[in-house]
MDTraj code that builds the backbone (N, CA, C; nanometers):
import mdtraj as md
import numpy as np

residues = "MET SER GLY VAL GLY VAL LEU ASP LYS ALA VAL VAL ILE LEU ALA ALA CYS VAL ASP GLY ALA SER LEU ALA GLU LEU VAL GLU ARG THR LYS LEU PRO ARG ALA THR ALA HIS ARG LEU ALA GLN ALA LEU GLU ILE HIS ARG LEU LEU VAL ARG ASP ALA GLN GLY ARG TRP ARG PRO GLY PRO ARG LEU GLY GLU LEU ALA ASN ALA ALA PRO ASP VAL LEU LEU THR ALA ALA GLU PRO MET LEU THR ALA LEU ARG ASP ALA THR GLY GLU SER ALA GLN LEU TYR LEU ARG ARG ALA ASP GLU ARG LEU CYS VAL ALA ALA ALA GLU ARG ALA SER GLY LEU ARG ASP THR VAL PRO ILE GLY ALA VAL LEU PRO MET THR ALA GLY SER ALA ALA GLN VAL LEU LEU ALA TRP GLU PRO PRO GLU ALA VAL MET PRO LEU LEU PRO ARG CYS LYS PHE THR GLY ARG THR LEU ALA GLU VAL ARG ARG ARG GLY TRP ALA GLN SER VAL ALA GLU ARG GLU PRO GLY VAL ALA SER VAL SER ALA PRO ILE ARG ASP ARG THR GLY ARG VAL ILE ALA ALA ILE SER VAL SER GLY PRO ILE GLU ARG LEU GLY ARG ARG PRO GLY ASP ARG HIS ALA MET ALA VAL VAL ARG ALA GLY GLN ARG LEU SER GLY LEU".split()
xyz = np.array([
    [15.4837, 4.8403, -9.0772],
    [15.4816, 4.6946, -9.0819],
    [15.4712, 4.6365, -8.9412],
    [15.4029, 4.5233, -8.9307],
    [15.3806, 4.4626, -8.7998],
    [15.4975, 4.3769, -8.7537],
    [15.5820, 4.3356, -8.8483],
    [15.6901, 4.2441, -8.8148],
    [15.6529, 4.0989, -8.8377],
    [15.5249, 4.0725, -8.8668],
    [15.4800, 3.9374, -8.9023],
    [15.4852, 3.9288, -9.0540],
    [15.5926, 3.8686, -9.1039],
    [15.6258, 3.8780, -9.2456],
    [15.5151, 3.8383, -9.3409],
    [15.4549, 3.7209, -9.3215],
    [15.3524, 3.6729, -9.4142],
    [15.2316, 3.7656, -9.4136],
    [15.1918, 3.8099, -9.2957],
    [15.0763, 3.8996, -9.2856],
    [15.1050, 4.0322, -9.3543],
    [15.2222, 4.0887, -9.3310],
    [15.2581, 4.2152, -9.3940],
    [15.2581, 4.2031, -9.5457],
    [15.3101, 4.0936, -9.5961],
    [15.3121, 4.0739, -9.7418],
    [15.1713, 4.0585, -9.7976],
    [15.0841, 3.9883, -9.7237],
    [14.9469, 3.9705, -9.7694],
    [14.8738, 4.1039, -9.7760],
    [14.8969, 4.1906, -9.6771],
    [14.8332, 4.3222, -9.6765],
    [14.8849, 4.4072, -9.7925],
    [15.0127, 4.3991, -9.8202],
    [15.0709, 4.4724, -9.9337],
    [15.0058, 4.4267, -10.0638],
    [14.9828, 4.2971, -10.0780],
    [14.9191, 4.2442, -10.1992],
    [14.7748, 4.2919, -10.2100],
    [14.7013, 4.2891, -10.0989],
    [14.5635, 4.3385, -10.1015],
    [14.5585, 4.4840, -10.1463],
    [14.6477, 4.5645, -10.0936],
    [14.6509, 4.7061, -10.1301],
    [14.6854, 4.7246, -10.2774],
    [14.7702, 4.6381, -10.3304],
    [14.8120, 4.6492, -10.4703],
    [14.7015, 4.6093, -10.5669],
    [14.5991, 4.5396, -10.5166],
    [14.4924, 4.4886, -10.6024],
    [14.3673, 4.5759, -10.6016],
    [14.3715, 4.6884, -10.5340],
    [14.2516, 4.7725, -10.5215],
    [14.1924, 4.8061, -10.6572],
    [14.2756, 4.8410, -10.7539],
    [14.2278, 4.8762, -10.8877],
    [14.2492, 4.7638, -10.9887],
    [14.2779, 4.6448, -10.9365],
    [14.3040, 4.5312, -11.0249],
    [14.4518, 4.5163, -11.0544],
    [14.4996, 4.3926, -11.0562],
    [14.6417, 4.3710, -11.0816],
    [14.6644, 4.2320, -11.1400],
    [14.7432, 4.2270, -11.2449],
    [14.7921, 4.0991, -11.2977],
    [14.9104, 4.0560, -11.2126],
    [14.9608, 3.9366, -11.2369],
    [15.0769, 3.8910, -11.1602],
    [15.1963, 3.9825, -11.1845],
    [15.2169, 4.0213, -11.3094],
    [15.3286, 4.1105, -11.3404],
    [15.3139, 4.2438, -11.2667],
    [15.1908, 4.2960, -11.2601],
    [15.1669, 4.4221, -11.1900],
    [15.1856, 4.4061, -11.0397],
    [15.1459, 4.2898, -10.9879],
    [15.1671, 4.2633, -10.8453],
    [15.3156, 4.2666, -10.8108],
    [15.3946, 4.2009, -10.8913],
    [15.5387, 4.1969, -10.8671],
    [15.5984, 4.3371, -10.8736],
    [15.5543, 4.4147, -10.9741],
    [15.6068, 4.5502, -10.9909],
    [15.5673, 4.6400, -10.8727],
    [15.4418, 4.6293, -10.8279],
    [15.3921, 4.7187, -10.7228],
    [15.4418, 4.6798, -10.5836],
    [15.4561, 4.5506, -10.5587],
    [15.4918, 4.5060, -10.4239],
    [15.6405, 4.4818, -10.4056],
    [15.7124, 4.4653, -10.5179],
    [15.8553, 4.4338, -10.5151],
    [15.8821, 4.2956, -10.4515],
    [15.7786, 4.2134, -10.4452],
    [15.7960, 4.0774, -10.3933],
    [15.8447, 3.9864, -10.5051],
    [15.9148, 3.8774, -10.4701],
    [15.9503, 3.7791, -10.5718],
    [15.8251, 3.7260, -10.6403],
    [15.8362, 3.6936, -10.7659],
    [15.7206, 3.6501, -10.8439],
    [15.6507, 3.5299, -10.7795],
    [15.7286, 3.4323, -10.7362],
    [15.6699, 3.3116, -10.6777],
    [15.5947, 3.3436, -10.5483],
    [15.6515, 3.4331, -10.4679],
    [15.5867, 3.4712, -10.3417],
    [15.4559, 3.5447, -10.3676],
    [15.4582, 3.6400, -10.4597],
    [15.3383, 3.7161, -10.4927],
    [15.2289, 3.6242, -10.5457],
    [15.2671, 3.5304, -10.6305],
    [15.1689, 3.4376, -10.6891],
    [15.1101, 3.3474, -10.5821],
    [15.1937, 3.2939, -10.4945],
    [15.1466, 3.2020, -10.3899],
    [15.0513, 3.2734, -10.2932],
    [15.0857, 3.3942, -10.2509],
    [15.0008, 3.4660, -10.1564],
    [14.8708, 3.5124, -10.2215],
    [14.8774, 3.5566, -10.3451],
    [14.7552, 3.5987, -10.4145],
    [14.6590, 3.4815, -10.4305],
    [14.7124, 3.3645, -10.4622],
    [14.6272, 3.2460, -10.4741],
    [14.5642, 3.2097, -10.3396],
    [14.6416, 3.2206, -10.2311],
    [14.5882, 3.1903, -10.0986],
    [14.4777, 3.2899, -10.0610],
    [14.4980, 3.4163, -10.0910],
    [14.3961, 3.5174, -10.0631],
    [14.2712, 3.4937, -10.1475],
    [14.2910, 3.4418, -10.2674],
    [14.1772, 3.4099, -10.3531],
    [14.0960, 3.2940, -10.2948],
    [14.1630, 3.1940, -10.2415],
    [14.0942, 3.0796, -10.1800],
    [14.0060, 3.1267, -10.0648],
    [14.0546, 3.2249, -9.9896],
    [13.9787, 3.2774, -9.8758],
    [13.8818, 3.3880, -9.9164],
    [13.8656, 3.4104, -10.0472],
    [13.7714, 3.5085, -10.1020],
    [13.8068, 3.6517, -10.0654],
    [13.9309, 3.6737, -10.0271],
    [13.9788, 3.8094, -10.0027],
    [14.0214, 3.8755, -10.1341],
    [14.0511, 3.7957, -10.2334],
    [14.0741, 3.8404, -10.3701],
    [13.9884, 3.7561, -10.4640],
    [13.9519, 3.8149, -10.5767],
    [13.8831, 3.7415, -10.6831],
    [13.9491, 3.7786, -10.8150],
    [13.9239, 3.6960, -10.9169],
    [13.9746, 3.7269, -11.0514],
    [13.8620, 3.7871, -11.1341],
    [13.8940, 3.8951, -11.2084],
    [13.7944, 3.9519, -11.2982],
    [13.8001, 3.8821, -11.4339],
    [13.7240, 3.9326, -11.5299],
    [13.7148, 3.8672, -11.6610],
    [13.8480, 3.8650, -11.7339],
    [13.9367, 3.9566, -11.6996],
    [14.0696, 3.9616, -11.7627],
    [14.1733, 3.8807, -11.6842],
    [14.1300, 3.8136, -11.5786],
    [14.2213, 3.7331, -11.4985],
    [14.3027, 3.8129, -11.3980],
    [14.2664, 3.9394, -11.3776],
    [14.3390, 4.0229, -11.2819],
    [14.2752, 4.0090, -11.1435],
    [14.3584, 4.0143, -11.0417],
    [14.3064, 4.0050, -10.9048],
    [14.2461, 4.1372, -10.8614],
    [14.1329, 4.1291, -10.7925],
    [14.0645, 4.2446, -10.7357],
    [14.0159, 4.2099, -10.5952],
    [13.9821, 4.3112, -10.5123],
    [13.9310, 4.2817, -10.3778],
    [13.8101, 4.1892, -10.3834],
    [13.8075, 4.0923, -10.2943],
    [13.7028, 3.9916, -10.2944],
    [13.5883, 4.0208, -10.1985],
    [13.4808, 3.9433, -10.2071],
    [13.3612, 3.9693, -10.1271],
    [13.3810, 3.9518, -9.9773],
    [13.4788, 3.8703, -9.9389],
    [13.4995, 3.8487, -9.7951],
    [13.5414, 3.9775, -9.7254],
    [13.6103, 4.0682, -9.7947],
    [13.6495, 4.1960, -9.7358],
    [13.5266, 4.2775, -9.6986],
    [13.4285, 4.2803, -9.7882],
    [13.3061, 4.3530, -9.7598],
    [13.2280, 4.2912, -9.6454],
    [13.2253, 4.1591, -9.6405],
    [13.1541, 4.0909, -9.5321],
    [13.2164, 4.1243, -9.3966],
    [13.3483, 4.1254, -9.3918],
    [13.4164, 4.1572, -9.2664],
    [13.3939, 4.3037, -9.2275],
    [13.3972, 4.3921, -9.3272],
    [13.3764, 4.5346, -9.2988],
    [13.2355, 4.5594, -9.2462],
    [13.1363, 4.4930, -9.3042],
    [12.9979, 4.5129, -9.2613],
    [12.9732, 4.4595, -9.1211],
    [13.0534, 4.3617, -9.0795],
    [13.0364, 4.3033, -8.9467],
    [13.0999, 4.3876, -8.8374],
    [13.1854, 4.4812, -8.8765],
    [13.2559, 4.5644, -8.7777],
    [13.1646, 4.6754, -8.7272],
    [13.1731, 4.7111, -8.6008],
    [13.0929, 4.8225, -8.5504],
    [13.1395, 4.9536, -8.6110],
    [13.0459, 5.0479, -8.6285],
    [13.0816, 5.1788, -8.6810],
    [13.1452, 5.2598, -8.5677],
    [13.2756, 5.2776, -8.5769],
    [13.3505, 5.3414, -8.4692],
    [13.3027, 5.4845, -8.4474],
    [13.2775, 5.5571, -8.5568],
    [13.2356, 5.6963, -8.5439],
    [13.1001, 5.7062, -8.4758],
    [13.0046, 5.6253, -8.5180],
    [12.8713, 5.6316, -8.4576],
    [12.8745, 5.5931, -8.3105],
    [12.9543, 5.4920, -8.2784],
    [12.9650, 5.4492, -8.1386],
    [13.0196, 5.5612, -8.0513],
    [13.1222, 5.6298, -8.1025],
    [13.1819, 5.7394, -8.0258],
    [13.0937, 5.8631, -8.0260],
    [13.0141, 5.8805, -8.1313],
    [12.9352, 6.0033, -8.1455],
    [12.8210, 6.0118, -8.0449],
    [12.7628, 5.8999, -8.0084],
    [12.6442, 5.9042, -7.9212],
    [12.6713, 5.9768, -7.7888],
    [12.7727, 5.9367, -7.7116],
    [12.7984, 6.0113, -7.5874],
    [12.8481, 6.1527, -7.6125],
    [12.9189, 6.1741, -7.7235],
    [12.9687, 6.3083, -7.7535],
    [12.8543, 6.4029, -7.7864],
    [12.7547, 6.3559, -7.8611],
    [12.6388, 6.4390, -7.8926],
    [12.5591, 6.4723, -7.7666],
    [12.5483, 6.3746, -7.6785],
    [12.4787, 6.3992, -7.5522],
    [12.5519, 6.5050, -7.4704],
    [12.6830, 6.4946, -7.4637],
    [12.7628, 6.5929, -7.3897],
    [12.7518, 6.7308, -7.4535],
    [12.7520, 6.7365, -7.5877],
    [12.7408, 6.8645, -7.6580],
    [12.6031, 6.9265, -7.6339],
    [12.5000, 6.8449, -7.6386],
    [12.3653, 6.8953, -7.6086],
    [12.3584, 6.9534, -7.4676],
    [12.4159, 6.8801, -7.3720],
    [12.4103, 6.9262, -7.2330],
    [12.4925, 7.0532, -7.2121],
    [12.6044, 7.0638, -7.2849],
    [12.6906, 7.1811, -7.2690],
    [12.6293, 7.3068, -7.3319],
    [12.5579, 7.2889, -7.4445],
    [12.5039, 7.4047, -7.5167],
    [12.3564, 7.4291, -7.4865],
    [12.2872, 7.3257, -7.4378],
    [12.1435, 7.3371, -7.4168],
    [12.0639, 7.3283, -7.5447],
    [12.1284, 7.2849, -7.6553],
    [12.0608, 7.2755, -7.7847],
    [12.0717, 7.1343, -7.8414],
    [11.9819, 7.1008, -7.9320],
    [11.9864, 6.9704, -7.9981],
    [12.1155, 6.9573, -8.0788],
    [12.1716, 6.8363, -8.0789],
    [12.2984, 6.8118, -8.1486],
    [12.2790, 6.6989, -8.2494],
    [12.3474, 6.7097, -8.3632],
    [12.3318, 6.6103, -8.4703],
    [12.4666, 6.5770, -8.5356],
    [12.4704, 6.4618, -8.6000],
    [12.5850, 6.4190, -8.6800],
    [12.5349, 6.3919, -8.8210],
    [12.6013, 6.4522, -8.9200],
    [12.5593, 6.4384, -9.0598],
    [12.6706, 6.3780, -9.1455],
    [12.6303, 6.2938, -9.2393],
    [12.7181, 6.2424, -9.3429],
    [12.6653, 6.2871, -9.4782],
    [12.7570, 6.3083, -9.5721],
    [12.7135, 6.3450, -9.7069],
    [12.6796, 6.2198, -9.7868],
    [12.5700, 6.2275, -9.8611],
    [12.5291, 6.1231, -9.9545],
    [12.4968, 6.1913, -10.0865],
    [12.5973, 6.2003, -10.1752],
    [12.5835, 6.2684, -10.3042],
    [12.5398, 6.4133, -10.2806],
    [12.4221, 6.4523, -10.3308],
    [12.3756, 6.5907, -10.3171],
    [12.2851, 6.6102, -10.1966],
    [12.2909, 6.5181, -10.1026],
    [12.2109, 6.5275, -9.9810],
    [12.2984, 6.4983, -9.8598],
    [12.2446, 6.5294, -9.7428],
    [12.3136, 6.4925, -9.6193],
    [12.2169, 6.4153, -9.5309],
    [12.2722, 6.3192, -9.4608],
    [12.1917, 6.2265, -9.3816],
    [12.2234, 6.2436, -9.2339],
    [12.1208, 6.2601, -9.1516],
    [12.1402, 6.2647, -9.0068],
    [12.1529, 6.1209, -8.9563],
    [12.2711, 6.0861, -8.9053],
    [12.2965, 5.9474, -8.8640],
    [12.2962, 5.9308, -8.7125],
    [12.2973, 6.0416, -8.6388],
    [12.2923, 6.0353, -8.4924],
    [12.2456, 6.1710, -8.4419],
    [12.1764, 6.1705, -8.3272],
    [12.1246, 6.2958, -8.2737],
    [12.1000, 6.2831, -8.1239],
    [12.1082, 6.3955, -8.0554],
    [12.0712, 6.4053, -7.9144],
    [11.9815, 6.5272, -7.9014],
    [11.8552, 6.5039, -7.8743],
    [11.7570, 6.6117, -7.8738],
    [11.7472, 6.6797, -7.7373],
    [11.7235, 6.8064, -7.7388],
    [11.6925, 6.8819, -7.6184],
    [11.5663, 6.8217, -7.5565],
    [11.5657, 6.8020, -7.4265],
    [11.4574, 6.7280, -7.3615],
    [11.3258, 6.8030, -7.3605],
    [11.3302, 6.9350, -7.3492],
    [11.2065, 7.0098, -7.3375],
    [11.2248, 7.1497, -7.3938],
    [11.1137, 7.2199, -7.4071],
    [11.1198, 7.3558, -7.4578],
    [11.1287, 7.3600, -7.6095],
    [11.1331, 7.4808, -7.6631],
    [11.1420, 7.5005, -7.8073],
    [11.2747, 7.4452, -7.8575],
    [11.2713, 7.3623, -7.9603],
    [11.3933, 7.2988, -8.0100],
    [11.3795, 7.2672, -8.1582],
    [11.4934, 7.2437, -8.2227],
    [11.4962, 7.1995, -8.3616],
    [11.5147, 7.0488, -8.3614],
    [11.4135, 6.9761, -8.4021],
    [11.4184, 6.8301, -8.4007],
    [11.4540, 6.7778, -8.5395],
    [11.5657, 6.7078, -8.5487],
    [11.6056, 6.6416, -8.6731],
    [11.6155, 6.4927, -8.6417],
    [11.5205, 6.4128, -8.6847],
    [11.5232, 6.2712, -8.6508],
    [11.6366, 6.1971, -8.7206],
    [11.6856, 6.0923, -8.6572],
    [11.7859, 6.0073, -8.7206],
    [11.7257, 5.9471, -8.8470],
    [11.8008, 5.9527, -8.9549],
    [11.7521, 5.9052, -9.0840],
    [11.6986, 6.0155, -9.1719],
    [11.6833, 6.1362, -9.1162],
    [11.6341, 6.2486, -9.1962],
    [11.7341, 6.2836, -9.3059],
    [11.6828, 6.3083, -9.4247],
    [11.7655, 6.3475, -9.5387],
    [11.7415, 6.4953, -9.5671],
    [11.8472, 6.5731, -9.5623],
    [11.8386, 6.7175, -9.5808],
    [11.9236, 6.7591, -9.7009],
    [11.8965, 6.8754, -9.7575],
    [11.9720, 6.9179, -9.8774],
    [12.1143, 6.9605, -9.8447],
    [12.1980, 6.9537, -9.9463],
    [12.3350, 7.0036, -9.9354],
    [12.3443, 7.1495, -9.9785],
    [12.2295, 7.2119, -9.9962],
    [12.2271, 7.3486, -10.0485],
    [12.1987, 7.4536, -9.9422],
    [12.1771, 7.4119, -9.8166],
    [12.1465, 7.5074, -9.7103],
    [12.1814, 7.4473, -9.5754],
    [12.2176, 7.5343, -9.4818],
    [12.2483, 7.4910, -9.3466],
    [12.3973, 7.4840, -9.3198],
    [12.4334, 7.5027, -9.1929],
    [12.5760, 7.5056, -9.1582],
    [12.6439, 7.3708, -9.1799],
    [12.5726, 7.2596, -9.1578],
    [12.6336, 7.1286, -9.1814],
    [12.6661, 7.1088, -9.3292],
    [12.5778, 7.1554, -9.4166],
    [12.6050, 7.1475, -9.5606],
    [12.7286, 7.2295, -9.5960],
    [12.7415, 7.3468, -9.5355],
    [12.8597, 7.4296, -9.5602],
    [12.9878, 7.3549, -9.5220],
    [12.9861, 7.2902, -9.4064],
    [13.1042, 7.2171, -9.3603],
    [13.1362, 7.1005, -9.4530],
    [13.0343, 7.0274, -9.4945],
    [13.0565, 6.9105, -9.5793],
    [13.1050, 6.9483, -9.7192],
    [13.0824, 7.0724, -9.7603],
    [13.1277, 7.1179, -9.8917],
    [13.2567, 7.1990, -9.8874],
    [13.2845, 7.2624, -9.7750],
    [13.3922, 7.3620, -9.7703],
    [13.5283, 7.3061, -9.8083],
    [13.5568, 7.1828, -9.7725],
    [13.6885, 7.1250, -9.8004],
    [13.6880, 7.0313, -9.9212],
    [13.5777, 7.0293, -9.9944],
    [13.5709, 6.9491, -10.1160],
    [13.6443, 7.0198, -10.2302],
    [13.6947, 6.9446, -10.3294],
    [13.7598, 7.0103, -10.4438],
    [13.6588, 7.0920, -10.5230],
    [13.7053, 7.1963, -10.5912],
    [13.6131, 7.2855, -10.6640],
    [13.5204, 7.2129, -10.7601],
    [13.5700, 7.1080, -10.8259],
    [13.4856, 7.0379, -10.9230],
    [13.3675, 6.9676, -10.8576],
    [13.3784, 6.9389, -10.7287],
    [13.2678, 6.8763, -10.6570],
    [13.1698, 6.9789, -10.6019],
    [13.2143, 7.1038, -10.5904],
    [13.1317, 7.2086, -10.5297],
    [13.0612, 7.2938, -10.6349],
    [13.1304, 7.3279, -10.7433],
    [13.0773, 7.4231, -10.8406],
    [12.9414, 7.3850, -10.8977],
    [12.9150, 7.2577, -10.9300],
    [12.7820, 7.2247, -10.9837],
    [12.6684, 7.2523, -10.8859],
    [12.6976, 7.2486, -10.7553],
    [12.5946, 7.2697, -10.6536],
    [12.5722, 7.4173, -10.6201],
    [12.6762, 7.4980, -10.6311],
    [12.6708, 7.6359, -10.5817],
    [12.5548, 7.7197, -10.6368],
    [12.5187, 7.7076, -10.7647],
    [12.4069, 7.7895, -10.8131],
    [12.2763, 7.7637, -10.7385],
    [12.2638, 7.6458, -10.6770],
    [12.1406, 7.6119, -10.6032],
    [12.1522, 7.6385, -10.4545],
    [12.2712, 7.6776, -10.4098],
    [12.2947, 7.6932, -10.2665],
    [12.2488, 7.8298, -10.2160],
    [12.2125, 7.8335, -10.0883],
    [12.1777, 7.9586, -10.0228],
    [12.3005, 8.0278, -9.9636],
    [12.4169, 7.9678, -9.9856],
    [12.5432, 8.0288, -9.9461],
    [12.6328, 8.0366, -10.0685],
    [12.7431, 8.1065, -10.0573],
    [12.8298, 8.1325, -10.1713],
    [12.9665, 8.0682, -10.1534],
    [13.0464, 8.0738, -10.2584],
    [13.1841, 8.0276, -10.2492],
    [13.2631, 8.1058, -10.1464],
    [13.2303, 8.2338, -10.1309],
    [13.2969, 8.3155, -10.0290],
    [13.2623, 8.2649, -9.8887],
    [13.1385, 8.2205, -9.8712],
    [13.0979, 8.1633, -9.7420],
    [13.1825, 8.0406, -9.7103],
    [13.2014, 7.9545, -9.8099],
    [13.2794, 7.8316, -9.7880],
    [13.4253, 7.8642, -9.7588],
    [13.4781, 7.9663, -9.8230],
    [13.6159, 8.0069, -9.7946],
    [13.6292, 8.0536, -9.6503],
    [13.5288, 8.1242, -9.6003],
    [13.5299, 8.1702, -9.4617],
    [13.5186, 8.0517, -9.3653],
    [13.4396, 7.9512, -9.4020],
    [13.4291, 7.8297, -9.3197],
    [13.5654, 7.7623, -9.3092],
    [13.6359, 7.7508, -9.4205],
    [13.7696, 7.6894, -9.4190],
    [13.8654, 7.7708, -9.3317],
    [13.8549, 7.9034, -9.3400],
    [13.9475, 7.9902, -9.2657],
    [13.9300, 7.9765, -9.1149],
    [13.8045, 7.9764, -9.0678],
    [13.7830, 7.9761, -8.9232],
    [13.7593, 7.8377, -8.8657],
    [13.7272, 7.7381, -8.9535],
    [13.7134, 7.6005, -8.9071],
    [13.5757, 7.5618, -8.8591],
    [13.4752, 7.6435, -8.8819],
    [13.3371, 7.6121, -8.8452],
    [13.2414, 7.6955, -8.9298],
    [13.1135, 7.6563, -8.9261],
    [13.0116, 7.7252, -9.0051],
    [12.8926, 7.7604, -8.9174],
    [12.8204, 7.8629, -8.9580],
    [12.6960, 7.8981, -8.8914],
    [12.5915, 7.9327, -8.9966],
    [12.4662, 7.9142, -8.9629],
    [12.3578, 7.9541, -9.0521],
    [12.2416, 8.0063, -8.9694],
    [12.1672, 8.0996, -9.0278],
    [12.0518, 8.1604, -8.9618],
    [11.9368, 8.1626, -9.0624],
    [11.8321, 8.0868, -9.0343],
    [11.7141, 8.0776, -9.1213],
    [11.7521, 8.0388, -9.2641],
    [11.8564, 7.9593, -9.2786],
    [11.9025, 7.9200, -9.4115],
    [11.8316, 7.7949, -9.4593],
    [11.8258, 7.6938, -9.3724],
    [11.7562, 7.5688, -9.4077],
    [11.6077, 7.5782, -9.3761],
    [11.5745, 7.6427, -9.2673],
    [11.4360, 7.6492, -9.2209],
    [11.4138, 7.7820, -9.1480],
    [11.3033, 7.8498, -9.1746],
    [11.2774, 7.9765, -9.1046],
    [11.2759, 7.9579, -8.9528],
    [11.3399, 8.0504, -8.8855],
    [11.3381, 8.0478, -8.7401],
    [11.4435, 7.9601, -8.6760],
    [11.5248, 7.8897, -8.7565],
    [11.6246, 7.7961, -8.7031],
    [11.7654, 7.8476, -8.7314],
    [11.8514, 7.8394, -8.6314],
    [11.9935, 7.8724, -8.6458],
    [12.0761, 7.7495, -8.6097],
    [12.1981, 7.7418, -8.6612],
    [12.2824, 7.6252, -8.6321],
    [12.4299, 7.6612, -8.6415],
    [12.5103, 7.5778, -8.5783],
    [12.6562, 7.5880, -8.5846],
    [12.7100, 7.4480, -8.6103],
    [12.8068, 7.4350, -8.7016],
    [12.8629, 7.3039, -8.7367],
    [13.0141, 7.3101, -8.7478],
    [13.0766, 7.1942, -8.7272],
    [13.2222, 7.1821, -8.7395],
    [13.2543, 7.0487, -8.8063],
    [13.3730, 7.0380, -8.8670],
    [13.4086, 6.9144, -8.9367],
    [13.4571, 6.8042, -8.8441],
    [13.4351, 6.6815, -8.8879],
    [13.4963, 6.5619, -8.8302],
    [13.5834, 6.5032, -8.9405],
    [13.7090, 6.4752, -8.9078],
    [13.8044, 6.4307, -9.0089],
    [13.8510, 6.2877, -8.9818],
    [13.8929, 6.2204, -9.0896],
    [13.9536, 6.0889, -9.0715],
    [14.1020, 6.1063, -9.0421],
    [14.1744, 5.9981, -9.0373],
    [14.3154, 6.0052, -8.9980],
    [14.4031, 6.0751, -9.1001],
    [14.3532, 6.0881, -9.2224],
    [14.4298, 6.1579, -9.3259],
    [14.3984, 6.3069, -9.3280],
    [14.3016, 6.3502, -9.2464],
    [14.2613, 6.4902, -9.2458],
    [14.1427, 6.5213, -9.3341],
    [14.0912, 6.4217, -9.4047],
    [13.9753, 6.4433, -9.4927],
    [13.8476, 6.4590, -9.4094],
    [13.7641, 6.5556, -9.4471],
    [13.6372, 6.5767, -9.3771],
    [13.5402, 6.4658, -9.4155],
    [13.4906, 6.3922, -9.3159],
    [13.4016, 6.2787, -9.3420],
    [13.2620, 6.2999, -9.2837],
    [13.2448, 6.3986, -9.1964],
    [13.1153, 6.4216, -9.1325],
    [13.1120, 6.5625, -9.0766],
    [12.9922, 6.6034, -9.0375],
    [12.9747, 6.7328, -8.9719],
    [12.8980, 6.7120, -8.8428],
    [12.9418, 6.7770, -8.7364],
    [12.8718, 6.7744, -8.6089],
    [12.8094, 6.9124, -8.5881],
    [12.6855, 6.9149, -8.5383],
    [12.6102, 7.0400, -8.5340],
    [12.5300, 7.0545, -8.4053],
    [12.4996, 7.1786, -8.3732],
    [12.3925, 7.2096, -8.2785],
    [12.2963, 7.3037, -8.3498],
    [12.1680, 7.2896, -8.3179],
    [12.0686, 7.3744, -8.3825],
    [11.9554, 7.4044, -8.2859],
    [11.8911, 7.5187, -8.3089],
    [11.7813, 7.5594, -8.2229],
    [11.7181, 7.6862, -8.2749],
    [11.6228, 7.7391, -8.2034],
    [11.5524, 7.8601, -8.2488],
    [11.6421, 7.9833, -8.2479],
    [11.6236, 8.0682, -8.3469],
    [11.7023, 8.1913, -8.3578],
    [11.6881, 8.2759, -8.2328],
    [11.5695, 8.2777, -8.1746],
    [11.5481, 8.3641, -8.0579],
    [11.6356, 8.3249, -7.9408],
    [11.6860, 8.1997, -7.9396],
    [11.7747, 8.1580, -7.8314],
    [11.9217, 8.1612, -7.8761],
    [11.9500, 8.1184, -7.9997],
    [12.0882, 8.1153, -8.0479],
    [12.1362, 8.2516, -8.0976],
    [12.0430, 8.3360, -8.1402],
    [12.0798, 8.4675, -8.1885],
    [12.1188, 8.4665, -8.3355],
    [12.1514, 8.5842, -8.3855],
    [12.1875, 8.5997, -8.5265],
    [12.3332, 8.5649, -8.5532],
    [12.4112, 8.5465, -8.4497],
    [12.5510, 8.5032, -8.4635],
    [12.5726, 8.3836, -8.3711],
    [12.5116, 8.2695, -8.4055],
    [12.5173, 8.1532, -8.3159],
    [12.6578, 8.1003, -8.2927],
    [12.7479, 8.1275, -8.3863],
    [12.8855, 8.0822, -8.3687],
    [12.9551, 8.1482, -8.2516],
    [12.9189, 8.2737, -8.2229],
    [12.9799, 8.3431, -8.1093],
    [12.9525, 8.2678, -7.9794],
    [12.8378, 8.2029, -7.9742],
    [12.7956, 8.1362, -7.8524],
    [12.8433, 7.9909, -7.8448],
    [12.8414, 7.9205, -7.9599],
    [12.8584, 7.7756, -7.9533],
    [12.9728, 7.7184, -8.0387],
    [13.0413, 7.7999, -8.1177],
    [13.1430, 7.7461, -8.2086],
    [13.2513, 7.6682, -8.1344],
    [13.2993, 7.7214, -8.0238],
    [13.4091, 7.6565, -7.9529],
    [13.3705, 7.5158, -7.9070],
    [13.2511, 7.5002, -7.8517],
    [13.2073, 7.3685, -7.8041],
    [13.1896, 7.2710, -7.9203],
    [13.1346, 7.3197, -8.0312],
    [13.1111, 7.2323, -8.1465],
    [13.2435, 7.1903, -8.2104],
    [13.3353, 7.2841, -8.2246],
    [13.4669, 7.2521, -8.2821],
    [13.5399, 7.1498, -8.1959],
    [13.5368, 7.1666, -8.0659],
    [13.6037, 7.0718, -7.9772],
    [13.5427, 6.9325, -7.9898],
    [13.4109, 6.9245, -8.0004],
    [13.3454, 6.7950, -8.0173],
    [13.3893, 6.7298, -8.1487],
    [13.3975, 6.8096, -8.2553],
    [13.4430, 6.7563, -8.3838],
    [13.5866, 6.7063, -8.3773],
    [13.6714, 6.7786, -8.3057],
    [13.8108, 6.7366, -8.2924],
    [13.8223, 6.6051, -8.2169],
    [13.7390, 6.5886, -8.1145],
    [13.7451, 6.4657, -8.0350],
    [13.6965, 6.3444, -8.1129],
    [13.6119, 6.3659, -8.2130],
    [13.5623, 6.2557, -8.2947],
    [13.6480, 6.2322, -8.4179],
    [13.7461, 6.3164, -8.4416],
    [13.8307, 6.3043, -8.5603],
    [13.9418, 6.2021, -8.5386],
    [13.9808, 6.1375, -8.6490],
    [14.0939, 6.0449, -8.6453],
    [14.0648, 5.9101, -8.5855],
    [13.9354, 5.8737, -8.5716],
    [13.9026, 5.7444, -8.5115],
    [13.9274, 5.6308, -8.6097],
])
top = md.Topology()
chain = top.add_chain()
for i, resn in enumerate(residues, 1):
    res = top.add_residue(resn, chain, resSeq=i)
    for name in ("N", "CA", "C"):
        top.add_atom(name, md.element.get_by_symbol(name[0]), res)
traj = md.Trajectory(xyz[None], top)
């Protein structure tokens, strides 16, 4: 709690309305007096931070989304210099991936300036069935989210268990012939994996065990971007 009573109570009410709440449910969930809960919920509704659904229950309002969309993406802002540093430290192209259902999206990248390299442009959509970043994005997911995909994957459940054990993933010619990569997780403040950070390049330079060469640098970069 911040110590600012009205603000703290308003935040408690917003949190209580995530899945919808009647006045009785608000009182039960927040332990606030009925009159206080009603007055604050009405005020939040006026400011469009709450809305009423067809059943008259309060739910998060459109103003919350507008404010969220106006905020800078903290992870992307921090990732740009980190990817550049990782590229310079490893000499390989570096990328940041987010999962989008059964695909992964490259949202940031720092490309090797010259020579043979693996180029993944920002905005590229890649499968969740191959590559070290896909392994990382799946390894800490619950089994029900992973099992439907596994029959199509070029890696196995045992591979994902090994990724969880050591904290990073590697792939060799899994997504694309001639390309090797190493990836590590980026976590939110609760410890949930929200992204994967990677380096990738030609097998002839990274070798058949690219993790031996680059895992430590990639893991450290992922740790520095975690918890933002």
